[in-house]
C-alpha positions as CSV (number, residue, x, y, z in Angstrom):
1,M,1.6,23.7,21.2
2,L,-1.2,22.8,24.7
3,S,-0.4,19.8,25.9
4,V,-3.6,17.5,27.2
5,E,-2.7,18.0,30.8
6,F,-3.1,21.8,29.8
7,Q,-6.2,21.2,28.3
8,I,-7.8,19.2,31.3
9,A,-7.1,22.4,33.4
10,M,-7.8,24.9,30.7
11,S,-10.0,24.1,28.3
12,P,-13.7,24.1,26.9
13,M,-13.8,20.8,26.7
14,S,-11.8,18.1,29.2
15,P,-11.7,14.8,28.0
16,I,-14.2,13.7,30.5
17,H,-16.4,15.5,28.9
18,L,-15.6,14.2,25.7
19,A,-16.3,10.9,26.3
20,A,-19.8,12.1,27.4
21,E,-20.6,14.1,24.1
22,K,-19.2,11.0,21.6
23,Q,-21.4,10.9,18.8
24,S,-21.5,7.8,17.9
25,P,-21.0,4.8,20.9
26,T,-18.1,2.9,18.9
27,A,-16.5,6.2,19.0
28,T,-14.0,5.7,21.4
29,A,-10.5,7.2,20.0
30,D,-8.6,8.3,23.5
31,F,-6.8,11.4,22.4
32,R,-5.4,11.9,24.8
33,L,-2.5,9.5,24.1
34,F,-1.7,11.5,21.1
35,E,-1.2,14.9,23.1
36,L,-3.7,17.0,20.8
37,P,-5.3,19.6,22.4
38,T,-8.5,19.5,22.0
39,Y,-11.7,22.4,21.8
40,R,-15.5,22.3,21.0
41,T,-14.9,25.3,18.5
42,V,-12.5,26.9,16.2
43,G,-13.1,29.8,17.9
44,D,-11.8,28.2,21.0
45,A,-8.9,27.0,19.5
46,L,-8.0,30.3,18.4
47,N,-8.4,32.0,21.2
48,A,-5.3,29.4,22.9
49,Y,-3.2,29.5,19.8
50,K,-0.7,32.3,20.3
51,G,1.9,31.1,17.5
52,D,2.9,32.7,14.5
53,D,2.2,29.5,12.1
54,H,-0.8,28.0,11.1
55,V,-2.7,25.6,12.4
56,Y,-4.1,22.0,11.7
57,V,-7.2,20.9,12.8
58,I,-9.0,17.3,13.0
59,Y,-12.9,16.8,13.2
60,P,-12.9,13.2,14.5
61,R,-17.1,12.9,14.0
62,K,-16.4,13.7,10.8
63,V,-14.4,11.0,9.9
64,S,-16.0,9.0,12.2
65,R,-19.1,9.6,10.5
66,A,-17.1,9.0,6.4
67,A,-16.1,5.9,8.4
68,R,-19.2,4.5,9.3
69,T,-21.4,5.4,6.2
70,F,-18.7,3.0,4.3
71,L,-18.8,0.4,6.8
72,D,-22.4,0.4,6.6
73,G,-23.2,0.8,2.9
74,F,-20.6,0.0,0.7
75,P,-20.7,-3.6,-0.5
76,G,-17.7,-5.0,1.1
77,T,-14.5,-4.7,3.3
78,V,-13.6,-1.2,3.7
79,L,-9.8,-0.4,3.2
80,Y,-8.2,3.0,4.5
81,A,-5.6,4.0,1.9
82,I,-3.4,5.6,5.0
83,K,-1.7,7.7,2.3
84,A,-4.6,10.6,2.5
85,N,-4.0,10.9,6.5
86,P,-1.7,9.0,8.5
87,H,-2.3,11.4,11.2
88,P,-2.4,8.8,14.4
89,A,-5.7,10.2,15.4
90,V,-7.2,9.9,12.5
91,L,-6.2,6.3,12.1
92,K,-7.2,6.0,16.1
93,T,-11.0,7.4,14.9
94,V,-11.1,4.9,11.6
95,W,-10.4,2.0,14.1
96,D,-12.6,2.5,16.8
97,E,-15.3,2.8,14.0
98,G,-14.3,-0.5,13.0
99,V,-12.1,-0.4,9.8
100,R,-9.4,-3.2,10.4
101,N,-7.8,-3.3,7.4
102,F,-5.3,-0.8,5.6
103,D,-3.6,0.1,2.3
104,V,-0.1,1.1,2.5
105,A,2.9,1.3,0.1
106,S,6.0,2.4,2.4
107,I,8.1,0.8,4.9
108,R,6.9,3.5,7.5
109,E,3.7,2.9,6.8
110,V,3.9,-0.9,7.4
111,E,5.7,-0.2,10.9
112,L,2.7,3.2,11.3
113,I,-0.3,0.6,11.7
114,H,2.3,-2.9,12.8
115,Q,2.6,-0.1,15.6
116,Y,-0.6,1.1,16.3
117,F,-2.9,-2.2,15.4
118,P,-0.9,-5.0,15.5
119,D,-3.7,-7.4,14.4
120,A,-4.7,-5.4,11.3
121,R,-4.9,-6.8,7.9
122,M,-2.5,-5.0,5.9
123,F,-2.8,-5.0,1.6
124,L,0.0,-3.6,-0.2
125,M,-1.4,-2.6,-3.1
126,H,1.6,-0.2,-4.5
127,P,2.4,-2.2,-8.0
128,V,6.2,-1.3,-7.5
129,K,8.2,-2.2,-4.5
130,S,11.7,-2.3,-2.6
131,R,12.8,-5.6,-2.4
132,A,13.8,-4.8,1.3
133,L,9.8,-3.5,1.4
134,I,8.5,-6.9,0.3
135,A,10.4,-8.7,2.6
136,K,9.9,-6.8,5.7
137,A,6.3,-6.1,5.1
138,Y,5.8,-10.1,5.3
139,A,8.1,-10.4,8.4
140,Y,5.1,-8.2,9.9
141,G,2.4,-10.5,8.6
142,V,1.3,-9.2,4.8
143,R,0.4,-11.2,2.8
144,D,-1.7,-9.0,0.5
145,F,0.7,-7.8,-2.5
146,S,-0.7,-6.0,-6.0
147,V,1.6,-6.5,-8.9
148,D,0.9,-5.4,-12.4
149,C,3.8,-7.1,-14.2
150,E,5.9,-10.0,-14.2
151,G,9.3,-8.7,-12.8
152,E,7.7,-7.5,-9.8
153,L,5.7,-11.0,-9.1
154,Q,9.2,-13.0,-9.1
155,K,10.4,-9.8,-7.1
156,I,7.6,-11.2,-4.7
157,L,8.0,-14.9,-5.0
158,E,12.1,-14.4,-4.0
159,C,12.2,-12.0,-1.2
160,T,9.2,-14.3,0.4
161,N,10.9,-16.9,-0.2
162,G,8.3,-18.9,-2.7
163,A,6.1,-18.3,0.3
164,A,2.6,-20.2,-0.3
165,D,0.4,-18.0,1.5
166,L,0.3,-15.1,-0.8
167,T,-2.4,-13.3,-2.1
168,I,-1.4,-11.9,-5.2
169,H,-3.8,-8.8,-6.7
170,L,-3.0,-8.0,-10.0
171,R,-3.5,-4.2,-11.4
172,L,-5.3,-3.1,-14.4
173,A,-4.5,0.1,-16.6
174,L,-7.5,1.3,-17.1
175,P,-8.8,2.7,-20.2
176,E,-8.5,6.7,-19.1
177,G,-11.6,8.1,-17.5
178,D,-13.4,11.6,-16.6
179,A,-11.7,11.4,-13.3
180,D,-11.1,15.1,-11.8
181,M,-7.8,13.7,-11.4
182,P,-6.7,11.4,-14.1
183,L,-4.0,8.3,-12.7
184,T,-3.6,6.4,-16.0
185,G,-0.7,5.8,-17.4
186,K,2.1,5.3,-14.4
187,F,0.5,1.5,-13.1
188,G,-1.4,-1.2,-14.6
189,A,-1.1,-4.4,-16.5
190,S,-2.3,-4.0,-20.5
191,K,-5.5,-5.6,-21.7
192,D,-2.4,-7.3,-23.8
193,T,-0.2,-8.4,-20.9
194,A,-2.7,-9.0,-18.1
195,P,-4.6,-12.6,-18.8
196,A,-1.0,-14.0,-19.0
197,L,0.1,-12.3,-15.8
198,L,-3.0,-13.5,-14.1
199,Q,-2.3,-17.4,-15.2
200,K,0.8,-17.1,-13.8
201,A,0.0,-15.5,-10.7
202,R,-2.9,-18.6,-10.3
203,A,-0.5,-20.7,-10.5
204,C,1.5,-19.3,-7.2
205,A,-1.0,-17.6,-5.0
206,E,-2.9,-18.8,-2.9
207,Y,-5.3,-16.6,-3.1
208,L,-5.7,-14.4,-6.6
209,G,-7.3,-11.1,-6.8
210,I,-7.8,-8.1,-10.0
211,C,-7.6,-4.6,-8.8
212,F,-7.6,-1.5,-10.6
213,H,-8.1,2.4,-10.0
214,V,-10.8,4.6,-11.5
215,G,-9.2,8.3,-10.5
216,S,-8.8,10.7,-7.7
217,Q,-11.9,12.1,-7.1
218,C,-14.0,10.4,-9.4
219,R,-17.4,11.6,-9.8
220,N,-19.0,9.3,-12.4
221,I,-20.8,6.7,-11.1
222,G,-20.8,5.3,-14.4
223,N,-16.9,4.8,-14.4
224,Y,-16.6,2.2,-11.8
225,D,-19.3,-0.2,-14.3
226,M,-16.7,0.7,-16.9
227,A,-14.0,-0.4,-14.9
228,I,-15.4,-3.6,-13.7
229,G,-16.8,-5.2,-17.4
230,Y,-13.5,-4.3,-18.5
231,A,-12.4,-6.9,-15.5
232,R,-14.4,-9.3,-16.7
233,S,-13.3,-9.4,-19.9
234,V,-9.6,-10.0,-18.7
235,V,-10.7,-12.7,-16.2
236,D,-12.8,-13.7,-19.3
237,A,-9.8,-14.1,-21.7
238,A,-7.1,-15.4,-18.7
239,D,-9.8,-18.4,-18.1
240,V,-9.3,-18.8,-14.6
241,T,-10.8,-18.5,-11.6
242,I,-10.0,-15.4,-9.1
243,D,-11.0,-15.0,-5.5
244,S,-11.3,-11.2,-5.5
245,I,-12.7,-7.9,-6.8
246,D,-11.0,-4.2,-5.5
247,V,-13.0,-1.5,-7.4
248,G,-9.4,0.7,-5.6
249,G,-10.6,4.4,-4.5
250,G,-11.3,7.5,-5.9
251,F,-14.3,8.0,-4.0
252,P,-15.4,11.9,-3.7
253,V,-16.0,14.7,-1.7
254,S,-17.7,17.8,-2.7
255,Y,-15.9,20.4,-3.0
256,P,-16.9,24.0,-4.2
257,G,-17.8,23.4,-8.5
258,M,-17.4,19.5,-7.8
259,P,-20.6,18.6,-6.8
260,S,-21.0,14.4,-6.5
261,P,-24.0,12.3,-6.2
262,P,-24.8,10.7,-2.4
263,M,-22.0,7.9,-1.3
264,A,-25.1,5.7,-1.3
265,E,-25.3,6.1,-5.0
266,F,-21.8,4.6,-5.8
267,F,-22.4,1.9,-3.8
268,A,-25.7,0.6,-5.2
269,A,-24.0,0.9,-8.5
270,I,-21.1,-0.6,-7.4
271,K,-23.0,-3.3,-5.7
272,T,-25.1,-3.7,-9.5
273,S,-22.2,-4.3,-11.8
274,L,-20.5,-7.1,-9.9
275,K,-23.6,-8.2,-10.2
276,N,-24.4,-7.9,-14.1
277,H,-20.8,-8.6,-14.6
278,D,-20.8,-12.2,-12.7
279,F,-18.3,-11.1,-9.7
280,G,-21.5,-11.3,-7.0
281,A,-19.9,-14.2,-5.3
282,L,-16.6,-13.1,-5.2
283,D,-14.8,-11.0,-2.5
284,V,-15.2,-7.6,-2.6
285,L,-12.8,-4.9,-1.6
286,G,-12.3,-1.0,-1.9
287,E,-9.9,1.5,-0.8
288,P,-11.3,4.5,0.3
289,G,-8.8,8.0,1.3
290,R,-10.2,11.1,0.2
291,A,-14.0,9.9,1.1
292,L,-13.0,8.8,4.9
293,C,-10.8,11.8,5.7
294,A,-11.3,14.5,3.8
295,E,-13.9,16.8,5.5
296,G,-12.2,15.4,9.1
297,G,-9.3,18.4,8.6
298,S,-8.9,21.7,7.8
299,S,-6.0,24.3,8.2
300,L,-6.3,27.5,9.9
301,V,-4.3,30.3,8.0
302,R,-3.8,33.9,9.1
303,I,-3.7,37.0,6.5
304,E,-0.7,38.8,6.8
305,L,-1.8,41.6,3.8
306,R,-4.3,42.1,1.5
307,K,-3.0,43.9,-1.6
308,G,-6.4,44.7,-3.7
309,N,-8.5,41.3,-4.1
310,D,-4.7,39.0,-3.0
311,L,-4.8,38.0,0.1
312,Y,-1.1,36.8,1.8
313,L,-1.4,34.2,4.3
314,N,1.1,31.8,6.4
315,D,0.3,29.3,4.3
316,G,0.3,27.9,0.9
317,S,0.8,25.7,-2.1
318,Y,4.3,24.2,-0.4
319,G,1.8,23.8,2.8
320,S,-1.2,22.6,3.1
321,L,-2.8,24.4,0.4
322,F,-1.0,21.7,-2.6
323,D,-4.1,21.1,-4.4
324,A,-5.2,24.6,-4.3
325,G,-2.0,25.6,-6.2
326,Q,-1.2,22.7,-8.3
327,C,-4.6,21.7,-9.5
328,A,-6.8,25.1,-8.6
329,W,-9.0,23.0,-6.6
330,K,-11.3,25.6,-4.3
331,Y,-12.0,24.8,-1.2
332,P,-15.1,25.8,1.3
333,V,-13.9,28.9,3.7
334,R,-15.0,31.0,6.4
335,L,-13.4,33.8,8.1
336,F,-12.5,34.7,11.2
337,R,-12.0,38.1,13.3
338,D,-11.4,38.8,16.8
339,K,-12.2,34.8,17.4
340,V,-15.0,35.2,15.8
341,E,-16.9,33.9,12.4
342,I,-18.0,36.4,10.7
343,N,-21.0,35.8,8.2
344,G,-23.2,37.7,6.1
345,G,-22.9,40.8,3.8
346,D,-21.2,41.1,1.0
347,E,-18.6,38.7,-0.3
348,T,-15.6,39.0,-2.6
349,G,-13.6,36.0,-4.9
350,F,-9.8,36.3,-3.5
351,R,-6.5,34.5,-4.5
352,F,-4.4,33.5,-2.4
353,F,-0.6,33.8,-2.0
354,G,1.5,31.5,0.2
355,P,4.2,33.0,2.6
356,T,7.1,31.7,0.6
357,C,9.4,33.4,-1.6
358,D,8.1,31.5,-5.1
359,S,5.9,33.1,-7.4
360,L,4.6,29.8,-7.8
361,D,2.7,29.6,-4.5
362,V,-0.2,30.8,-5.7
363,M,-4.1,29.5,-5.0
364,P,-5.8,31.0,-7.7
365,G,-9.3,30.1,-6.6
366,P,-11.7,32.4,-6.2
367,F,-12.4,31.8,-2.7
368,H,-15.6,33.6,-1.5
369,L,-14.7,35.9,1.7
370,P,-16.6,38.6,3.5
371,S,-15.4,41.5,0.8
372,D,-13.2,43.5,4.3
373,A,-11.6,40.2,4.8
374,R,-8.1,42.1,6.5
375,E,-4.8,41.9,8.0
376,G,-4.6,39.3,11.4
377,D,-8.3,37.8,10.1
378,W,-8.0,34.2,10.0
379,I,-9.4,31.9,8.0
380,E,-10.2,28.6,7.7
381,V,-9.9,26.2,4.4
382,Q,-12.0,23.6,5.1
383,H,-11.4,19.4,3.8
384,L,-8.1,19.4,3.9
385,G,-8.2,16.2,5.8
386,A,-6.8,14.6,2.7
387,Y,-3.9,15.1,1.1
388,G,-3.5,18.7,3.2
389,Q,-1.2,18.3,6.3
390,V,0.4,15.2,4.8
391,L,2.0,17.1,1.3
392,A,2.9,19.8,3.3
393,S,7.0,20.8,3.2
394,G,8.9,22.7,5.4
395,F,10.4,24.6,2.2
396,N,11.9,28.1,3.0
397,G,11.1,27.4,6.8
398,F,7.5,28.0,6.8
399,Y,5.7,25.0,8.5
400,S,3.2,24.7,11.1
401,D,4.1,21.8,14.2
402,T,0.4,22.5,15.9
403,T,-2.6,20.2,15.3
404,C,-5.8,20.3,17.4
405,V,-8.8,18.5,17.6
406,V,-12.1,20.6,17.1
407,L,-15.3,18.5,18.0
408,N,-18.2,21.0,16.9
409,R,-20.6,18.8,14.8
410,D,-21.6,21.3,11.7
């Protein structure tokens, strides 16, 4: 893997030029800190790469743009859900744009944020936590904890020695919605149990909130209004005062076949719903993950063999293409031959196979590429900045250690 020092001498974009080319005056991430090779275009990155694996790409300008959209438009405090992409370069980019709050779920995520941003505020919003995690998070300064049952609330009190400075966020189980990836069934207090839990939490929490998740990749704006109204009915039944409402994540990305309304429409609808349900005076939180980083990353994969309309690649569903296999999601793709993007001409819908010996390693697509796609061509599978690299395994010995930064703006 190229070092940044090598990049200064050899790449088409040196760190000096990087500073001069910032898209936003607030985007000051120093990628030299993470020793990532930096290129102007994907073609430049492919020209420099001499390995045999696929390559992960980070587009910091796209991450910056998405972060700015939320910071400027969301009607409350933005928490980056780092599970979507905890790469230090992504974290540094959202931090430089002004994100100061992070949704974490594990000891390692707590330690990661504490290491890079000791002044950040962390929210431990996983409703089920180990006692070791609770104690360590509290020692690192975490005061925000999510619960969905009395047993979890009791664990937090015991592991913090009955601390008087806790912020408790009660996670609600919502009626099933129509998100592309529903999240019902695993977490959340029911409407029958939530009021009593709110009352118990109110008695021991310095600050009390309510939270929910409408489902991942939620393209129906009305689901947020439904969830906010549902939260109102729970709070009314509990007859307690709360201090905040967390509308969770679920903010979508427009993948092929999944058109989404503009994010500004989500923000406006949430703001209106909060006012209509008498939550307008509360602190408001949101937990975007996918929407902050999906378009800010991709994978460069090579065609190893073509059989008819089947393309065998050097990455697959055990790597960064998990959702393309497990969920049959279609991602934007573009073809490179001899490091140059191929545009125009006839296209064919292809099925992808990954490199492992497992027959489950298939991505049905179809993924539309130039009809003459062939062995040795590279495909950029786009919008994999969320849940791409982070879900990849080393199964069957196929994985990549190579990540680079690309600065082009398209």
